C-alpha positions as a Markdown table, in Angstrom:
| # | Residue | x | y | z |
|---|---|---|---|---|
| 1 | Met | 0.0 | 0.0 | 0.0 |
| 2 | Asn | 1.3 | 3.5 | -0.9 |
| 3 | Ser | 2.6 | 5.3 | 2.1 |
| 4 | Ser | 1.4 | 8.7 | 0.8 |
| 5 | His | -2.2 | 7.4 | 0.9 |
| 6 | Asn | -1.8 | 6.5 | 4.6 |
| 7 | Asn | -0.5 | 9.9 | 5.5 |
| 8 | Arg | -3.4 | 11.7 | 3.7 |
| 9 | Arg | -5.6 | 13.8 | 6.0 |
| 10 | Pro | -9.3 | 12.8 | 5.9 |
| 11 | Val | -11.6 | 15.3 | 4.1 |
| 12 | Pro | -14.9 | 16.1 | 5.9 |
| 13 | Pro | -18.1 | 15.4 | 3.9 |
| 14 | Ala | -19.6 | 18.3 | 1.9 |
| 15 | Gly | -22.1 | 20.4 | 3.7 |
| 16 | Thr | -20.8 | 19.7 | 7.2 |
| 17 | Gly | -19.0 | 23.0 | 7.5 |
| 18 | Lys | -16.0 | 23.4 | 9.7 |
| 19 | Pro | -14.8 | 20.1 | 11.3 |
| 20 | Lys | -15.6 | 19.7 | 15.0 |
| 21 | Arg | -12.7 | 19.7 | 17.4 |
| 22 | His | -12.2 | 16.5 | 19.3 |
| 23 | Leu | -10.0 | 15.9 | 22.5 |
| 24 | Lys | -6.7 | 14.4 | 21.4 |
| 25 | Thr | -7.2 | 11.1 | 23.3 |
| 26 | Lys | -5.4 | 8.8 | 20.9 |
| 27 | Pro | -1.9 | 10.2 | 21.5 |
| 28 | Val | -2.5 | 10.2 | 25.3 |
| 29 | Leu | -3.8 | 6.6 | 25.3 |
| 30 | Leu | -0.8 | 5.6 | 23.1 |
| 31 | Val | 1.7 | 7.0 | 25.6 |
| 32 | Ile | -0.1 | 5.4 | 28.5 |
| 33 | Gly | -0.2 | 2.1 | 26.7 |
| 34 | Ile | 3.5 | 2.3 | 26.0 |
| 35 | Leu | 4.3 | 3.0 | 29.7 |
| 36 | Leu | 2.1 | 0.2 | 30.9 |
| 37 | Leu | 3.7 | -2.2 | 28.4 |
| 38 | Ala | 7.2 | -1.1 | 29.5 |
| 39 | Asn | 6.3 | -1.6 | 33.2 |
| 40 | Leu | 4.8 | -5.0 | 32.4 |
| 41 | Leu | 8.0 | -6.1 | 30.6 |
| 42 | Trp | 10.1 | -4.8 | 33.4 |
| 43 | Phe | 8.0 | -6.8 | 36.0 |
| 44 | Ile | 8.3 | -10.0 | 33.9 |
| 45 | Ala | 12.1 | -9.5 | 33.6 |
| 46 | Trp | 12.3 | -9.0 | 37.4 |
| 47 | Leu | 10.4 | -12.3 | 38.0 |
| 48 | Ile | 12.6 | -14.3 | 35.7 |
| 49 | Pro | 15.8 | -15.6 | 37.4 |
| 50 | Asn | 19.0 | -13.9 | 36.1 |
| 51 | Asp | 20.8 | -16.9 | 34.6 |
| 52 | Thr | 23.4 | -14.7 | 33.0 |
| 53 | Gly | 24.9 | -13.8 | 36.4 |
| 54 | Asn | 25.1 | -17.5 | 37.4 |
| 55 | Ala | 27.1 | -18.2 | 34.3 |
| 56 | Glu | 29.8 | -15.7 | 35.4 |
| 57 | Lys | 33.2 | -17.3 | 35.5 |
| 58 | Val | 34.7 | -17.3 | 39.0 |
| 59 | Ala | 37.8 | -19.5 | 38.3 |
| 60 | Ser | 39.3 | -21.8 | 35.7 |
| 61 | Val | 41.5 | -24.9 | 35.7 |
| 62 | Ser | 43.5 | -25.8 | 32.5 |
| 63 | Gly | 41.2 | -23.5 | 30.6 |
| 64 | Glu | 38.0 | -25.2 | 32.0 |
| 65 | Asp | 35.8 | -22.6 | 33.6 |
| 66 | Ile | 34.1 | -22.8 | 37.0 |
| 67 | Thr | 30.9 | -20.7 | 37.0 |
| 68 | Arg | 29.2 | -18.9 | 39.8 |
| 69 | Glu | 26.3 | -21.3 | 39.5 |
| 70 | Glu | 28.6 | -24.3 | 40.1 |
| 71 | Trp | 30.3 | -22.5 | 43.0 |
| 72 | Leu | 27.0 | -21.6 | 44.7 |
| 73 | Ala | 25.6 | -25.1 | 44.1 |
| 74 | Ser | 28.7 | -26.6 | 45.8 |
| 75 | Met | 28.4 | -24.2 | 48.8 |
| 76 | Glu | 24.7 | -25.1 | 49.1 |
| 77 | Glu | 25.5 | -28.8 | 49.1 |
| 78 | Gln | 28.3 | -28.5 | 51.7 |
| 79 | His | 26.8 | -25.9 | 54.0 |
| 80 | Gly | 23.2 | -25.3 | 52.9 |
| 81 | Pro | 21.4 | -27.4 | 55.5 |
| 82 | Glu | 23.5 | -26.1 | 58.4 |
| 83 | Ala | 23.2 | -22.4 | 57.4 |
| 84 | Leu | 19.4 | -22.7 | 56.9 |
| 85 | Leu | 19.0 | -24.5 | 60.3 |
| 86 | Glu | 20.9 | -21.6 | 61.9 |
| 87 | Leu | 18.6 | -19.0 | 60.3 |
| 88 | Val | 15.4 | -20.9 | 61.2 |
| 89 | Asn | 16.5 | -21.4 | 64.8 |
| 90 | Glu | 17.5 | -17.7 | 65.2 |
| 91 | Lys | 14.1 | -16.6 | 63.9 |
| 92 | Val | 12.3 | -19.2 | 66.1 |
| 93 | Met | 14.1 | -17.8 | 69.1 |
| 94 | Ala | 13.4 | -14.2 | 68.1 |
| 95 | Thr | 9.7 | -15.1 | 67.9 |
| 96 | Ala | 9.9 | -16.8 | 71.3 |
| 97 | Ala | 11.4 | -13.7 | 72.8 |
| 98 | Lys | 8.4 | -11.6 | 71.7 |
| 99 | Asp | 5.9 | -14.3 | 72.8 |
| 100 | Tyr | 7.4 | -14.7 | 76.2 |
| 101 | Gly | 8.4 | -11.1 | 76.7 |
| 102 | Ile | 12.1 | -11.9 | 76.9 |
| 103 | Glu | 14.8 | -9.3 | 76.3 |
| 104 | Val | 18.6 | -9.7 | 75.8 |
| 105 | Ser | 20.8 | -6.6 | 76.3 |
| 106 | Asp | 24.0 | -5.8 | 74.5 |
| 107 | Lys | 25.7 | -6.0 | 77.9 |
| 108 | Glu | 24.6 | -9.6 | 78.4 |
| 109 | Ile | 25.8 | -10.5 | 75.0 |
| 110 | Gly | 29.2 | -8.8 | 75.7 |
| 111 | Leu | 29.5 | -10.7 | 79.0 |
| 112 | Glu | 28.8 | -14.1 | 77.3 |
| 113 | Leu | 31.4 | -13.3 | 74.6 |
| 114 | Ala | 34.0 | -12.4 | 77.1 |
| 115 | Leu | 33.4 | -15.6 | 79.1 |
| 116 | Leu | 33.4 | -17.8 | 76.0 |
| 117 | Arg | 36.7 | -16.3 | 74.9 |
| 118 | Ser | 38.3 | -17.0 | 78.3 |
| 119 | Ser | 36.8 | -20.5 | 78.6 |
| 120 | Gln | 38.8 | -21.9 | 75.6 |
| 121 | Asp | 35.8 | -23.9 | 74.5 |
| 122 | Thr | 37.0 | -24.7 | 71.0 |
| 123 | Thr | 33.7 | -26.4 | 70.2 |
| 124 | Glu | 31.8 | -23.1 | 70.5 |
| 125 | Pro | 30.8 | -22.2 | 66.9 |
| 126 | Ala | 30.1 | -18.6 | 67.6 |
| 127 | Leu | 33.8 | -17.9 | 68.3 |
| 128 | Tyr | 34.7 | -19.0 | 64.8 |
| 129 | Glu | 32.4 | -16.5 | 63.0 |
| 130 | Ala | 34.2 | -14.2 | 60.7 |
| 131 | Asp | 32.8 | -11.0 | 62.3 |
| 132 | Glu | 31.4 | -10.0 | 65.7 |
| 133 | Thr | 28.0 | -9.3 | 64.3 |
| 134 | Arg | 27.4 | -12.9 | 63.6 |
| 135 | Gln | 28.9 | -13.9 | 66.9 |
| 136 | Arg | 26.5 | -11.6 | 68.7 |
| 137 | Glu | 23.5 | -12.9 | 66.8 |
| 138 | Lys | 24.3 | -16.5 | 67.6 |
| 139 | Ile | 24.8 | -15.7 | 71.3 |
| 140 | Glu | 21.6 | -13.7 | 71.4 |
| 141 | Ala | 19.6 | -16.7 | 70.1 |
| 142 | Gln | 21.3 | -19.0 | 72.7 |
| 143 | Leu | 20.5 | -16.6 | 75.5 |
| 144 | Ile | 16.8 | -16.4 | 74.5 |
| 145 | Leu | 16.7 | -20.2 | 74.5 |
| 146 | Glu | 18.3 | -20.4 | 78.0 |
| 147 | Lys | 16.0 | -17.7 | 79.4 |
| 148 | Val | 12.9 | -19.5 | 78.0 |
| 149 | Leu | 14.0 | -22.8 | 79.5 |
| 150 | Thr | 14.8 | -21.4 | 82.9 |
| 151 | Lys | 12.1 | -18.7 | 83.4 |
| 152 | Asp | 10.2 | -20.8 | 85.9 |
| 153 | Ile | 13.2 | -22.2 | 87.9 |
| 154 | Val | 14.0 | -20.5 | 91.1 |
| 155 | Ile | 17.6 | -20.3 | 92.4 |
| 156 | Glu | 18.3 | -19.0 | 95.9 |
| 157 | Asp | 20.4 | -15.8 | 96.2 |
| 158 | Thr | 22.7 | -17.6 | 98.7 |
| 159 | Glu | 23.4 | -20.3 | 96.2 |
| 160 | Ile | 24.3 | -17.7 | 93.5 |
| 161 | Gln | 26.6 | -15.9 | 95.9 |
| 162 | Ala | 28.3 | -19.1 | 97.0 |
| 163 | Phe | 29.0 | -20.1 | 93.4 |
| 164 | Tyr | 30.5 | -16.6 | 92.7 |
| 165 | Asp | 32.7 | -16.8 | 95.8 |
| 166 | Asp | 34.1 | -20.2 | 94.8 |
| 167 | Asn | 34.7 | -19.3 | 91.2 |
| 168 | Gln | 35.8 | -15.7 | 91.1 |
| 169 | Ser | 38.8 | -16.5 | 88.9 |
| 170 | Leu | 36.3 | -17.4 | 86.1 |
| 171 | Tyr | 35.2 | -13.7 | 86.0 |
| 172 | Asp | 38.7 | -12.2 | 86.0 |
| 173 | Val | 39.1 | -12.2 | 82.3 |
| 174 | Lys | 42.6 | -11.5 | 80.9 |
| 175 | Asp | 43.5 | -9.9 | 77.6 |
| 176 | Ser | 42.9 | -12.4 | 74.9 |
| 177 | Tyr | 44.3 | -12.8 | 71.4 |
| 178 | Arg | 42.5 | -14.3 | 68.4 |
| 179 | Thr | 45.3 | -16.6 | 67.1 |
| 180 | Arg | 46.1 | -18.6 | 64.0 |
| 181 | Met | 49.0 | -21.0 | 63.6 |
| 182 | Ile | 50.8 | -22.9 | 60.8 |
| 183 | Val | 52.4 | -26.1 | 62.1 |
| 184 | Leu | 55.5 | -27.4 | 60.2 |
| 185 | Asn | 58.0 | -30.2 | 60.5 |
| 186 | Ser | 61.1 | -28.0 | 61.0 |
| 187 | Ala | 62.4 | -24.5 | 61.5 |
| 188 | Ala | 63.7 | -24.5 | 57.9 |
| 189 | Glu | 60.2 | -25.1 | 56.6 |
| 190 | Ala | 58.9 | -22.3 | 58.9 |
| 191 | Glu | 61.5 | -19.8 | 57.5 |
| 192 | Glu | 60.4 | -20.7 | 53.9 |
| 193 | Thr | 56.8 | -20.2 | 54.9 |
| 194 | Ile | 57.5 | -16.8 | 56.5 |
| 195 | Ala | 59.3 | -15.7 | 53.3 |
| 196 | Glu | 56.0 | -16.5 | 51.4 |
| 197 | Leu | 54.0 | -14.5 | 54.0 |
| 198 | Glu | 56.3 | -11.5 | 53.6 |
| 199 | Lys | 55.7 | -11.6 | 49.9 |
| 200 | Gly | 52.0 | -11.1 | 50.5 |
| 201 | Ser | 50.6 | -14.6 | 50.8 |
| 202 | Ser | 47.5 | -14.9 | 53.0 |
| 203 | Phe | 48.2 | -16.5 | 56.4 |
| 204 | Glu | 44.9 | -18.3 | 56.3 |
| 205 | Ala | 45.4 | -19.7 | 52.9 |
| 206 | Thr | 48.9 | -20.7 | 53.7 |
| 207 | Ala | 47.8 | -22.5 | 56.8 |
| 208 | Arg | 45.3 | -24.5 | 54.8 |
| 209 | Glu | 47.9 | -25.4 | 52.2 |
| 210 | Arg | 51.0 | -26.0 | 54.4 |
| 211 | Ser | 50.1 | -26.8 | 58.0 |
| 212 | Ile | 50.7 | -30.4 | 58.9 |
| 213 | Asp | 48.1 | -30.1 | 61.7 |
| 214 | Ser | 44.9 | -30.9 | 59.7 |
| 215 | Ala | 42.5 | -30.0 | 62.5 |
| 216 | Thr | 43.6 | -26.3 | 62.6 |
| 217 | Gly | 44.8 | -26.2 | 59.0 |
| 218 | Asn | 41.3 | -26.8 | 57.8 |
| 219 | Leu | 40.2 | -23.8 | 59.8 |
| 220 | Gly | 42.8 | -21.6 | 58.2 |
| 221 | Gly | 45.0 | -22.1 | 61.3 |
| 222 | Asp | 42.4 | -20.7 | 63.7 |
| 223 | Ile | 43.0 | -21.8 | 67.3 |
| 224 | Gly | 40.6 | -19.4 | 68.9 |
| 225 | Tyr | 41.3 | -16.9 | 71.7 |
| 226 | Ile | 44.5 | -17.3 | 73.7 |
| 227 | Ser | 45.6 | -15.5 | 76.8 |
| 228 | Ser | 49.2 | -14.9 | 77.8 |
| 229 | Gly | 50.3 | -17.8 | 80.0 |
| 230 | Asp | 47.2 | -19.8 | 79.2 |
| 231 | Pro | 47.8 | -23.4 | 80.6 |
| 232 | Gly | 45.5 | -24.9 | 78.0 |
| 233 | Val | 47.8 | -24.4 | 75.1 |
| 234 | Asp | 51.5 | -25.1 | 74.2 |
| 235 | Ala | 53.7 | -23.1 | 76.6 |
| 236 | Asn | 55.7 | -21.4 | 73.9 |
| 237 | Ile | 52.5 | -20.2 | 72.1 |
| 238 | Ala | 51.0 | -18.9 | 75.5 |
| 239 | Lys | 54.3 | -17.1 | 76.2 |
| 240 | Thr | 54.6 | -15.5 | 72.7 |
| 241 | Val | 51.1 | -14.6 | 71.8 |
| 242 | Ala | 51.1 | -11.2 | 73.6 |
| 243 | Glu | 54.4 | -10.3 | 71.9 |
| 244 | Val | 53.0 | -10.6 | 68.3 |
| 245 | Glu | 51.5 | -7.5 | 66.7 |
| 246 | Val | 47.9 | -7.7 | 65.5 |
| 247 | Gly | 48.1 | -8.6 | 61.8 |
| 248 | Gly | 51.7 | -9.8 | 62.1 |
| 249 | Trp | 53.3 | -13.2 | 62.8 |
| 250 | Ser | 56.0 | -14.7 | 65.0 |
| 251 | Thr | 59.4 | -16.1 | 64.2 |
| 252 | Pro | 59.5 | -19.9 | 64.2 |
| 253 | Leu | 58.4 | -21.4 | 67.5 |
| 254 | Ala | 59.6 | -24.8 | 68.8 |
| 255 | Leu | 56.5 | -26.6 | 70.1 |
| 256 | Glu | 56.6 | -29.1 | 73.0 |
| 257 | Asp | 55.9 | -32.0 | 70.7 |
| 258 | Gly | 59.0 | -31.3 | 68.6 |
| 259 | Arg | 57.2 | -29.6 | 65.7 |
| 260 | Thr | 57.6 | -25.9 | 64.7 |
| 261 | Ala | 54.9 | -23.3 | 64.5 |
| 262 | Ile | 54.3 | -19.8 | 63.2 |
| 263 | Ile | 51.5 | -17.9 | 65.0 |
| 264 | Ser | 49.6 | -14.9 | 63.9 |
| 265 | Val | 47.3 | -12.6 | 65.9 |
| 266 | Thr | 44.3 | -11.2 | 64.1 |
| 267 | Glu | 42.6 | -9.5 | 67.0 |
| 268 | Lys | 43.2 | -8.4 | 70.6 |
| 269 | Val | 40.4 | -8.1 | 73.1 |
| 270 | Asp | 41.1 | -6.3 | 76.4 |
| 271 | Gly | 40.5 | -8.1 | 79.6 |
| 272 | Glu | 37.9 | -7.2 | 82.2 |
| 273 | Thr | 37.1 | -8.1 | 85.8 |
| 274 | Phe | 33.3 | -8.8 | 86.4 |
| 275 | Ser | 31.7 | -8.1 | 89.7 |
| 276 | Phe | 29.0 | -10.2 | 91.4 |
| 277 | Asp | 26.3 | -7.8 | 90.2 |
| 278 | Asp | 27.7 | -8.2 | 86.6 |
| 279 | Val | 27.4 | -12.0 | 86.6 |
| 280 | Ala | 24.6 | -12.8 | 89.0 |
| 281 | Ala | 22.0 | -13.3 | 86.3 |
| 282 | His | 24.5 | -15.4 | 84.3 |
| 283 | Ile | 25.2 | -17.6 | 87.3 |
| 284 | Asn | 21.5 | -17.9 | 88.1 |
| 285 | Arg | 20.8 | -19.1 | 84.5 |
| 286 | Glu | 23.7 | -21.6 | 84.6 |
| 287 | Leu | 22.6 | -23.1 | 87.8 |
| 288 | Ala | 19.0 | -23.3 | 86.6 |
| 289 | Leu | 20.1 | -25.1 | 83.4 |
| 290 | Glu | 21.8 | -27.7 | 85.5 |
| 291 | Gln | 18.4 | -28.6 | 86.9 |
| 292 | Leu | 16.9 | -29.5 | 83.5 |
| 293 | Pro | 16.6 | -33.2 | 82.9 |
| 294 | Gln | 18.1 | -33.0 | 79.4 |
| 295 | Ser | 19.4 | -30.4 | 77.0 |
| 296 | Val | 17.0 | -28.7 | 74.7 |
| 297 | Thr | 17.6 | -27.2 | 71.3 |
| 298 | Pro | 15.5 | -24.5 | 69.4 |
| 299 | Glu | 14.0 | -27.3 | 67.3 |
| 300 | Ala | 11.8 | -28.1 | 70.3 |
| 301 | Phe | 10.0 | -24.8 | 69.6 |
| 302 | Trp | 9.4 | -25.3 | 65.9 |
| 303 | Gln | 5.9 | -26.6 | 66.2 |
| 304 | Glu | 4.9 | -23.9 | 68.7 |
| 305 | Phe | 5.9 | -21.1 | 66.3 |
| 306 | Asp | 4.9 | -22.8 | 63.0 |
| 307 | Ala | 8.4 | -23.3 | 61.6 |
| 308 | Glu | 8.4 | -25.5 | 58.5 |
| 309 | Trp | 11.3 | -27.1 | 56.7 |
| 310 | Phe | 11.2 | -27.5 | 52.9 |
| 311 | Tyr | 14.9 | -27.8 | 52.1 |
| 312 | Gly | 15.7 | -31.1 | 50.2 |
| 313 | Glu | 12.0 | -32.1 | 49.6 |
């Protein structure tokens, strides 16, 4: 069809006089239609998963790419259930706190953190979190659980005082140092490793690669918080830890078992002495927990607060 015909302006029928003026609704409706279509397309694009991002290369081996999708799938397979369980339990405990009217203060969380660091409980997962925010979130959830479980148990004041008097040393917390170590067979290997660190190698990555102590090596060398003179660790480490600058590392240390170690300090936490008033509520809760017939986990509250698990179904 000829385009000039399409562009020809319509001629009004004879005898009708001057054409009537109409509101120009068509252009307005056209613009509105375009905007609605654009919004609809944007909404559909937002709903569709972004597969392009998952195809992003994050590493390669001999020219063979490893994509972000493969990496995320591997992490989900290895850590997915545990990470999800943590999130569910923390939300269950937050709901329980609202339901039972329980509050946890920053001061209480700080006290628990200090006592955990000084206790050298290497099984405590909160101490191995990468940042203090996650540490505090985990401890808050645990405190809520303990408060819910012990809310109806009464401990006499005299019993709390007696426990404090007998265990005051527990509440005199020394300076502590978040420490990593690389364990090697000889001082010569330690010198080679230090040379790598001085060139910019990551202490954590080097510990995973070189440490002959698999238990700590798999944790990037992390051995938790150490205090100077701590009897719970190798004497040479306990003696040296306070002398190492934060972010630095030691010279080769001869360990009691004949091996050699390099230690690094990633954080220093100042010590503090806690009074009876500071720890009375903590002691009350600990003594009350001892009266429970068995240990209880947050999973016991899932049904009460309508928690459901769909992972792996």
